[in-house]
C-alpha positions, 0 to 999 in steps of 0.5 A, spaced: 809 613 871 815 619 871 818 621 865 826 620 865 827 621 858 827 627 854 828 630 847 832 636 846 828 642 844 822 640 848 818 646 850 821 648 857 813 648 859 813 641 858 818 639 863 813 639 869 815 639 876 822 642 874 825 646 879 829 652 875 835 655 878 838 661 876 845 664 878 845 669 884 850 673 879 845 674 873 844 681 871 838 685 872 836 685 865 834 678 865 839 675 860 841 669 864 840 661 863 836 657 868 838 650 869 834 644 872 836 637 874 831 632 871 829 625 874 833 621 870 839 625 871 839 629 865 840 637 866 835 642 862 837 649 860 833 654 858 833 662 856 830 666 862 827 671 857 823 665 854 821 661 860 816 657 855 821 656 850 825 650 848 830 647 853 836 644 851 837 637 855 844 634 857 846 628 859 
């Protein structure tokens, strides 16, 4: 069964199958946020410098 409800602060590495997107306008130092649409319609956001770290989940 596909998980559709996630807790805020979940490790981004635990969001299996998430397709992370970064803006084409992001800077070369890697100081960016990345977003991923989750199966339940939520949106996850993570720090590109710490891709394994916590993700913020928005509804």
